[in-house]
C-alpha positions in Angstrom: 19.6 -122.8 -184.0 21.7 -120.0 -182.5 23.3 -117.1 -184.3 26.0 -115.4 -182.2 25.6 -111.6 -182.1 29.3 -111.1 -183.2 32.0 -113.0 -185.0 34.3 -112.7 -182.0 31.8 -114.5 -179.8 31.4 -117.2 -182.4 35.2 -117.6 -182.5 35.5 -117.6 -178.7 32.9 -120.3 -178.5 34.7 -122.5 -181.0 38.0 -122.0 -179.1 36.5 -123.1 -175.8 34.7 -126.0 -177.3 38.1 -127.3 -178.5 40.0 -126.8 -175.2 40.0 -125.1 -171.8 41.9 -121.8 -171.9 42.8 -119.1 -169.3 41.6 -115.5 -169.9 45.1 -114.3 -170.5 45.6 -116.7 -173.4 42.1 -115.7 -174.8 43.0 -112.1 -174.6 46.2 -112.7 -176.5 44.5 -114.8 -179.2 41.7 -112.3 -179.9 43.8 -109.2 -179.3 41.5 -107.8 -176.5 41.9 -107.0 -172.9 41.2 -109.5 -170.1 38.2 -107.3 -169.1 36.8 -107.7 -172.6 37.2 -111.5 -172.3 35.3 -111.5 -169.1 32.5 -109.5 -170.6 32.4 -111.8 -173.7 32.2 -114.9 -171.4 29.3 -113.3 -169.6 27.5 -112.7 -172.9 28.3 -116.2 -174.1 26.9 -117.7 -170.9 23.7 -115.7 -171.4 23.2 -117.6 -174.7 24.5 -121.0 -173.6 22.2 -121.2 -170.6 19.3 -121.8 -173.0 21.3 -124.7 -174.6 22.1 -126.6 -171.5 25.8 -125.5 -171.1 27.9 -123.0 -169.2 31.5 -121.7 -169.3 33.0 -122.1 -165.9 36.4 -120.7 -164.7 38.5 -123.4 -163.1 41.7 -122.3 -161.2 44.7 -123.6 -163.0 43.1 -124.6 -166.3 41.0 -121.6 -167.3 37.5 -121.4 -168.8 35.9 -124.9 -169.3 32.7 -125.8 -171.1 30.3 -127.7 -168.8 27.4 -129.4 -170.5 24.5 -130.4 -168.3 21.9 -131.1 -171.1 23.5 -132.9 -174.0 20.3 -132.9 -176.0 19.7 -129.2 -175.9 23.5 -128.5 -176.6 23.4 -130.8 -179.6 20.9 -128.4 -181.3 23.5 -125.6 -180.9 26.2 -127.7 -182.5 24.0 -128.6 -185.5 24.2 -125.2 -187.0 25.5 -125.4 -190.6 28.6 -123.4 -191.5 27.9 -120.1 -193.0 29.5 -119.2 -196.3 30.6 -115.6 -196.7 29.3 -114.5 -200.0 30.6 -111.0 -199.6 33.6 -109.6 -197.5 32.0 -108.3 -194.4 34.7 -106.1 -192.9 37.7 -103.9 -193.9 40.0 -106.8 -192.9 38.3 -109.1 -195.4 37.8 -106.4 -198.1 41.4 -105.4 -198.4 42.9 -108.8 -199.4 39.8 -109.4 -201.5 40.4 -106.1 -203.4 44.0 -107.0 -203.9 43.1 -110.4 -205.3 40.6 -108.8 -207.6 43.2 -106.4 -209.0 45.9 -109.1 -209.2 43.6 -111.5 -211.2 41.9 -109.0 -213.4 43.1 -108.4 -217.0 40.8 -105.3 -217.3 40.2 -102.2 -215.2 37.9 -102.4 -212.3 35.3 -99.9 -211.3 34.6 -99.1 -207.7 30.8 -98.7 -208.5 30.6 -102.2 -209.8 32.4 -103.6 -206.8 30.3 -101.6 -204.4 27.2 -103.0 -205.9 28.5 -106.5 -205.8 29.6 -106.4 -202.2 26.7 -104.2 -200.9 28.9 -101.4 -199.6 29.2 -97.8 -200.4 31.8 -96.5 -202.9 33.3 -94.3 -200.1 33.9 -97.4 -198.0 35.9 -99.1 -200.8 37.8 -95.8 -201.5 38.8 -95.8 -197.8 40.1 -99.4 -198.1 42.0 -98.6 -201.3 44.6 -96.6 -199.4 45.7 -99.7 -197.5 45.5 -101.8 -200.7 47.9 -99.5 -202.5 50.3 -99.5 -199.6 50.4 -103.3 -199.5 50.8 -103.7 -203.2 53.6 -101.1 -203.2 55.7 -103.6 -201.1 55.8 -105.8 -204.1 56.5 -102.9 -206.5 53.0 -103.2 -207.8 50.9 -100.0 -208.6 47.4 -99.2 -209.4 46.6 -96.6 -212.1 43.3 -94.9 -212.5 41.8 -93.8 -215.8 38.6 -91.7 -215.9 35.6 -93.6 -217.0 37.6 -96.8 -217.3 38.4 -97.6 -213.7 41.6 -98.8 -212.0 44.1 -101.4 -213.2 47.2 -103.0 -211.7 50.6 -102.8 -213.2 53.8 -104.6 -212.3 56.0 -107.6 -213.0 54.5 -111.1 -213.4 56.9 -112.5 -210.8 55.8 -109.9 -208.2 52.1 -110.6 -209.0 52.6 -114.3 -208.3 54.5 -113.7 -205.1 51.8 -111.3 -203.9 49.0 -113.9 -204.7 50.9 -116.6 -202.9 51.3 -114.5 -199.8 47.6 -113.7 -199.7 46.8 -117.4 -200.3 49.2 -118.4 -197.5 47.5 -116.0 -195.1 44.0 -117.2 -196.1 45.1 -120.9 -195.6 46.0 -120.1 -192.0 42.6 -118.7 -191.3 40.5 -121.5 -189.9 37.3 -119.4 -190.0 34.9 -119.4 -193.0 36.4 -116.3 -194.6 35.4 -114.7 -197.9 38.6 -115.6 -199.7 38.3 -119.3 -198.9 34.7 -119.3 -200.1 35.0 -117.1 -203.2 37.0 -119.4 -205.4 39.2 -116.5 -206.4 42.4 -118.2 -205.2 43.5 -121.5 -206.7 42.8 -123.8 -203.7 41.2 -126.2 -206.2 44.5 -126.6 -208.0 46.3 -127.0 -204.6 43.9 -130.0 -203.8 44.9 -131.7 -207.1 48.6 -130.9 -206.7 49.0 -132.0 -203.0 48.5 -135.9 -203.3 51.7 -136.3 -205.4 53.5 -133.4 -203.8 55.3 -135.2 -201.0 56.4 -137.9 -203.4 58.1 -135.3 -205.7 60.1 -134.0 -202.7 61.0 -137.4 -201.3 64.7 -137.9 -201.0 65.4 -134.5 -202.5 65.9 -131.0 -201.0 65.0 -130.7 -197.3 62.3 -128.2 -196.6 60.4 -127.3 -193.5 56.6 -128.2 -193.4 55.9 -124.5 -193.7 58.4 -124.1 -196.6 56.9 -127.1 -198.4 53.4 -125.7 -197.9 54.4 -122.3 -199.2 56.1 -123.9 -202.3 52.9 -125.8 -203.1 50.9 -122.6 -202.8 53.3 -120.9 -205.2 53.1 -123.7 -207.7 49.3 -123.6 -207.5 49.4 -119.9 -208.3 51.9 -120.4 -211.1 49.7 -123.1 -212.7 46.7 -120.8 -212.7 48.6 -117.8 -214.1 50.0 -120.1 -217.0 46.5 -121.4 -217.6 45.2 -117.8 -217.9 47.9 -116.8 -220.3 50.4 -115.1 -218.0 53.8 -116.9 -218.3 57.0 -115.6 -216.9 59.1 -113.4 -219.2 62.9 -114.0 -219.5 64.7 -114.7 -216.2 68.4 -115.1 -215.6 69.8 -116.8 -212.5 73.0 -118.0 -211.0 73.7 -121.7 -211.1 72.3 -123.9 -208.4 73.4 -127.3 -207.1 72.4 -130.6 -208.7 70.1 -131.6 -205.9 67.9 -128.5 -206.4 67.9 -129.1 -210.2 66.8 -132.7 -209.7 64.0 -131.6 -207.3 62.8 -128.9 -209.7 62.7 -131.3 -212.6 60.5 -133.7 -210.6 58.2 -130.9 -209.7 58.0 -129.7 -213.3 56.8 -133.2 -214.4 54.1 -133.0 -211.8 53.1 -129.4 -212.7 53.2 -129.5 -216.5 50.1 -131.7 -217.1 48.0 -129.3 -214.8 48.9 -126.2 -216.8 47.6 -127.6 -220.1 50.2 -125.3 -221.8 53.6 -126.7 -220.8 56.1 -125.5 -218.2 59.0 -123.6 -219.8 62.7 -123.4 -218.9 62.1 -119.9 -217.5 59.4 -121.2 -215.2 61.7 -124.0 -214.1 64.5 -121.6 -213.4 62.3 -119.4 -211.2 61.0 -122.5 -209.4 64.6 -123.4 -208.6 65.1 -120.0 -207.0 62.0 -120.6 -204.8 63.3 -124.0 -203.7 66.8 -122.6 -203.0 65.2 -119.8 -201.0 63.4 -122.2 -198.6 65.9 -124.9 -198.4 66.9 -126.1 -194.9 70.6 -126.9 -194.8 72.6 -128.7 -192.1 75.7 -126.6 -192.8 79.1 -126.6 -191.1 79.7 -122.9 -190.5 83.3 -123.2 -192.0 81.8 -124.3 -195.3 79.7 -121.2 -195.8 80.9 -118.3 -198.1 82.5 -115.9 -195.7 82.0 -113.0 -198.1 78.2 -113.3 -197.6 77.0 -115.1 -194.5 79.7 -115.2 -192.0 80.6 -111.5 -192.5 76.9 -110.5 -191.9 76.7 -112.6 -188.7 79.9 -111.1 -187.4 78.7 -107.6 -188.2 75.3 -108.2 -186.5 76.7 -109.7 -183.3 79.5 -107.1 -183.1 77.0 -104.2 -183.6 74.7 -105.6 -180.8 77.7 -105.8 -178.4 79.0 -102.4 -179.2 75.7 -100.5 -179.1 73.5 -102.5 -176.6 76.0 -104.1 -174.3 74.8 -107.7 -175.1 77.8 -109.9 -175.9 76.6 -112.8 -178.0 79.7 -113.2 -180.1 80.9 -116.4 -178.5 77.5 -118.1 -178.6 78.2 -121.0 -181.0 74.6 -122.2 -181.1 73.4 -118.7 -182.1 76.1 -118.2 -184.7 75.3 -121.6 -186.3 71.5 -120.9 -186.3 72.1 -117.4 -187.9 74.5 -118.8 -190.5 72.0 -121.5 -191.5 69.1 -119.0 -191.8 71.1 -116.3 -193.5 72.4 -118.7 -196.2 68.9 -119.0 -197.7 68.0 -115.4 -196.8 70.7 -114.0 -199.0 69.2 -116.0 -201.9 65.8 -114.5 -201.2 66.9 -110.9 -200.9 69.2 -111.3 -204.0 66.2 -112.4 -206.2 63.6 -110.2 -204.3 61.7 -113.2 -203.2 59.5 -112.4 -200.2 58.4 -114.9 -197.6 55.4 -114.2 -195.2 55.9 -114.0 -191.5 52.5 -114.6 -189.8 54.2 -114.3 -186.4 55.7 -110.9 -187.0 53.2 -109.0 -184.8 53.6 -111.6 -182.0 57.4 -111.4 -182.4 57.4 -107.6 -182.0 55.4 -108.0 -178.8 57.1 -111.1 -177.3 60.6 -109.9 -178.2 60.3 -106.1 -178.3 63.8 -105.4 -177.2 65.3 -108.1 -179.4 63.3 -106.6 -182.3 64.8 -103.2 -181.8 68.3 -104.5 -181.3 68.1 -106.6 -184.5 66.5 -103.9 -186.6 69.2 -101.4 -185.7 72.0 -103.9 -186.5 70.4 -104.9 -189.8 69.8 -101.2 -190.8 73.4 -100.4 -190.0 74.6 -103.3 -192.2 72.3 -102.2 -195.0 74.3 -99.0 -195.5 77.1 -101.1 -196.9 75.2 -103.6 -199.1 72.8 -103.3 -202.1 70.4 -105.9 -200.4 67.2 -104.8 -198.8 66.1 -107.1 -195.9 62.3 -106.9 -195.4 60.6 -106.7 -192.0 59.4 -110.3 -192.4 63.0 -111.5 -192.7 64.1 -109.3 -189.8 61.4 -111.0 -187.8 62.9 -114.4 -188.3 66.3 -113.0 -187.3 64.8 -111.6 -184.1 63.7 -115.1 -183.1 67.2 -116.3 -183.2 68.7 -113.3 -181.4 65.9 -113.2 -178.9 66.5 -116.8 -177.9 70.2 -116.0 -177.7 69.6 -113.1 -175.3 67.4 -115.3 -173.1 70.2 -117.8 -172.9 72.8 -115.4 -171.6 70.9 -112.5 -169.9 68.2 -112.0 -167.4 66.0 -110.5 -170.2 62.8 -111.4 -168.4 63.9 -109.1 -165.6 61.9 -109.7 -162.4 62.2 -107.7 -159.2 62.2 -110.2 -156.3 60.6 -109.2 -153.0 63.0 -107.5 -150.7 62.4 -108.5 -147.1 63.5 -107.2 -143.7 63.7 -110.1 -141.1 63.2 -109.1 -137.5 64.1 -111.8 -134.9 65.0 -111.7 -131.2 65.1 -115.4 -130.7 68.7 -116.1 -131.4 70.9 -117.1 -134.3 69.6 -120.7 -134.6 66.0 -119.5 -135.1 67.2 -116.9 -137.7 68.9 -119.7 -139.7 65.9 -122.0 -139.5 63.5 -119.2 -140.8 66.0 -118.3 -143.6 66.2 -122.0 -144.6 62.4 -122.4 -144.6 62.0 -119.2 -146.7 64.7 -120.4 -149.2 62.8 -123.7 -149.5 59.2 -122.4 -149.7 59.8 -119.0 -151.4 63.3 -119.0 -153.1 62.4 -115.7 -154.8 62.6 -113.8 -151.5 65.7 -111.7 -150.9 66.4 -111.1 -147.2 68.2 -107.7 -147.2 69.2 -107.8 -143.5 68.3 -109.4 -140.1 67.8 -107.0 -137.2 66.6 -107.1 -133.7 63.3 -105.7 -132.3 65.1 -102.8 -130.7 66.8 -101.9 -134.0 63.5 -102.1 -135.8 61.9 -99.6 -133.4 64.7 -97.1 -134.2 63.9 -97.1 -137.9 61.8 -94.2 -139.3 61.1 -95.8 -142.8 61.9 -99.0 -144.7 63.2 -99.6 -148.1 62.1 -103.2 -148.2 58.8 -104.5 -149.6 57.6 -106.0 -146.3 58.8 -107.2 -142.9 58.8 -110.8 -141.5 58.9 -110.9 -137.8 58.8 -113.6 -135.1 56.9 -111.1 -132.8 54.1 -108.6 -133.3 55.4 -105.2 -134.4 53.9 -101.7 -135.1 53.8 -101.2 -138.9 55.8 -98.3 -140.2 55.6 -97.6 -144.0 55.5 -101.3 -145.0 53.3 -104.3 -144.1 54.5 -106.7 -141.3 54.0 -110.5 -141.5 54.2 -112.3 -138.2 55.7 -115.8 -138.7 56.2 -118.5 -136.1 59.5 -120.4 -136.1 57.4 -123.4 -137.2 54.8 -121.7 -139.3 51.4 -123.1 -139.9 50.0 -123.8 -143.4 47.7 -120.7 -143.0 50.7 -118.5 -142.2 52.6 -119.8 -145.2 49.6 -119.1 -147.4 49.3 -115.5 -146.1 53.0 -115.1 -146.7 52.6 -116.3 -150.2 50.1 -113.5 -150.9 52.7 -111.0 -150.1 55.5 -112.8 -152.0 53.6 -113.4 -155.2 52.6 -109.8 -155.8 54.0 -108.5 -159.1 56.6 -106.0 -157.9 58.6 -105.7 -161.2 56.3 -103.4 -163.1 55.3 -101.1 -160.2 59.1 -100.9 -159.4 59.8 -99.9 -163.0 57.1 -97.2 -162.8 58.6 -95.9 -159.6 62.2 -96.0 -160.8 62.1 -94.7 -164.3 59.0 -92.4 -164.5 58.8 -89.0 -162.8 56.8 -85.8 -163.0 59.8 -83.8 -164.3 59.7 -86.0 -167.5 55.9 -85.8 -168.0 54.1 -83.5 -170.4 50.6 -83.0 -171.8 50.4 -81.6 -175.3 47.3 -79.4 -175.5 48.0 -77.9 -179.0 48.7 -79.5 -182.4 52.3 -80.7 -182.6 54.3 -82.5 -185.2 56.4 -85.6 -184.5 59.6 -83.6 -185.4 58.8 -80.7 -183.1 58.1 -83.2 -180.3 61.4 -84.9 -180.8 63.3 -81.6 -180.8 61.7 -80.3 -177.7 62.0 -83.4 -175.6 65.6 -84.3 -176.7 66.6 -80.6 -176.1 65.4 -80.8 -172.5 67.2 -84.2 -171.9 70.4 -82.7 -173.3 70.1 -79.7 -171.0 69.7 -82.0 -168.1 72.8 -84.0 -169.1 70.7 -87.2 -169.7 71.8 -87.5 -173.3 74.5 -86.1 -175.6 74.1 -84.2 -178.9 74.1 -87.5 -181.0 70.8 -88.7 -179.3 68.4 -86.5 -181.2 69.6 -87.4 -184.7 69.6 -91.0 -183.7 66.0 -90.9 -182.6 65.1 -89.3 -186.0 67.1 -92.0 -187.8 65.4 -94.8 -185.9 61.9 -93.4 -186.6 62.8 -93.2 -190.4 63.5 -97.0 -190.6 60.2 -98.3 -189.3 57.5 -96.6 -187.3 57.9 -97.0 -183.5 54.2 -97.2 -183.1 53.6 -100.2 -180.8 49.9 -100.3 -181.2 46.6 -98.9 -179.9 47.9 -95.3 -180.3 51.0 -95.9 -178.1 54.4 -95.0 -179.6 57.9 -95.8 -178.3 60.5 -93.5 -180.0 64.1 -94.2 -179.1 67.6 -94.0 -180.4 69.7 -96.6 -182.3 71.6 -98.1 -179.4 71.6 -97.3 -175.7 73.0 -93.8 -175.9 71.8 -92.2 -172.6 74.0 -91.2 -169.7 71.1 -92.3 -167.4 67.8 -94.1 -168.0 64.8 -91.8 -168.4 61.4 -92.4 -169.8 59.7 -89.2 -171.0 55.9 -89.5 -171.0 53.9 -87.4 -173.5 50.1 -87.4 -173.5 48.5 -85.9 -176.6 44.7 -85.8 -176.4 44.5 -84.3 -179.9 46.9 -86.9 -181.3 50.2 -86.6 -183.2 50.5 -87.9 -186.8 52.8 -90.9 -186.6 54.1 -93.0 -189.5 51.8 -93.8 -192.3 48.2 -93.1 -191.5 48.7 -93.6 -187.8 48.1 -91.3 -184.8 49.9 -91.4 -181.4 48.1 -90.3 -178.3 50.5 -91.7 -175.7 54.2 -91.4 -176.4 57.0 -92.8 -174.3 60.4 -91.5 -175.5 63.0 -93.9 -174.2 66.5 -92.8 -173.2 68.2 -96.0 -171.9 71.7 -96.3 -170.5 73.9 -99.3 -171.2 74.1 -100.2 -167.5 70.4 -100.8 -167.5 70.5 -103.3 -170.4 69.1 -106.2 -168.3 66.2 -104.1 -167.2 65.4 -102.8 -170.7 63.2 -105.8 -171.5 61.1 -105.2 -168.5 60.7 -101.6 -169.4 59.4 -102.6 -172.8 57.1 -105.2 -171.2 55.4 -102.3 -169.4 54.3 -100.7 -172.7 53.3 -104.1 -174.1 51.0 -104.5 -171.1 49.4 -101.2 -171.8 48.6 -102.3 -175.4 47.2 -105.7 -174.3 45.0 -104.1 -171.7 43.8 -101.4 -174.1 44.8 -98.7 -171.6 45.6 -96.0 -174.0 42.2 -94.0 -173.7 42.5 -93.9 -169.9 46.2 -92.9 -170.0 45.6 -90.3 -172.7 42.8 -88.6 -170.6 44.9 -88.3 -167.5 45.0 -84.7 -166.3 48.2 -84.9 -164.2 51.2 -87.1 -163.6 49.6 -88.5 -160.4 46.5 -89.4 -162.4 48.6 -91.0 -165.1 50.5 -93.1 -162.5 47.3 -94.3 -160.9 45.9 -95.4 -164.2 49.2 -97.1 -165.1 49.3 -99.0 -161.8 45.7 -100.1 -162.2 46.3 -101.3 -165.7 49.4 -103.3 -164.7 47.6 -104.8 -161.7 44.9 -106.2 -163.9 47.2 -107.7 -166.4 
């Protein structure tokens, strides 16, 4: 019976038993670099060899599990699932601590928890900083009294929503986590509630599967809180339609017997708000209240057009999608009902440009409204706007290979080669067709490579000799030149330069850095005076830390006269946001004319994060060294 040396190896094994996966997908799932994936596969194979199996990389499908001794492999699969009796990591302890405080009627002492979980008091104190930050998002606080311990204070509605969010996150975790095994969350009540749940919703309000699941989780939490003597206090609400009232009445009949104490009118009213907040509506845009929803959609799309040069105002599909989503979003923000967004981190990385565009637009609208739209809500808006951008713009900017065609065989041969290239490799852009004599007169080439019908002396770019009727081998060799990633190296060459590169060897604050860099860009005429305050304002909304010690400060809107990326390496680190440190900073000054390349610029930095390149970038001693590390990181992605 095997015991994997780390949880990641165990999870990697489970993933590859279920299906074949390429290393890029594994790197994304486990938030590691492709190099780490290869190292983990090597370690797994060292274990699996003794059990008659091996992970083999197949071109096109990824890593596949090959079993050559079923009997020995069966002994590996017979391992019983392990129950986590204590939270083993900070990632498990933080939600476990939150649940402990949320459920406890009395003060908790760190010493008692440390003894129970076999960790030091200092370890728990370190986790408590994050616990307090997360609870503060729900307006919940923890107060400490000497000799008594720590106790949570806040509204009952906030406690329930917080518990539901934690329960929702735990329910998505397929691993054998502590919270699933501890019994501190009401999954037992959920199991009793679920069999009749779909029946209570049949023919009533339309919900997504995710919305229905979340509502069931909330009701499980509500039942437990009522059982333990924590009913909701008085709650006032606006009137809702008859369909929501009918659905909530059906649900109340199902819930009441499980509480053992009844389900009050106040509880039913709050349940109705939760139903309304998750309702899916097939709405005709003309039927929506223009004072709320349509005005907000108009404002968002107008802001994006004005400040980022993306005109989405006439996209009927996007407008309808936003109106439908915002209708229920307004209900949620009005009653301070939070919804989890488990995809938020992925959204930020998959749609980084759309995220910044949406965040800026929502923040601008927030100056004129009492509503506060959470980052989770913004994430869902980003999905709609990101898809809208992809429909209308070349957001996934790719630099196609630029090719010089040299041919002395006549016009018909040139046309035949051009037709063949368009058929086999349509991404090729033939910039010009010249003769052999013209080629010999050139001193240097701007194109990526040369295709010629005769042998040539190479200048500064490679030459591919191609017959008028090329062989399969020649086409394969041409493919190797065509399919090279030119987008990211091109971006490095175009937007990064030594003039806008700096290594900070002394302690420096974020504010000082912004002042110094923005002042230099202003002197050079790259930006105007409104750029610096806009960078400061953007940073105040949400930290621009992308991850792995890499930060991307920028303005609200594309305010630069020309696009420049200022690279700052800080080996000692710069304090960034809440309890974060930036070691590599890319200050973005992007011009509106480069709006289609902006997404590819963001993708560069996302690649650095995925490949865990920060330590190597941070330790570069010069611009040339930085560029070499950057190119190496991008080539391995």
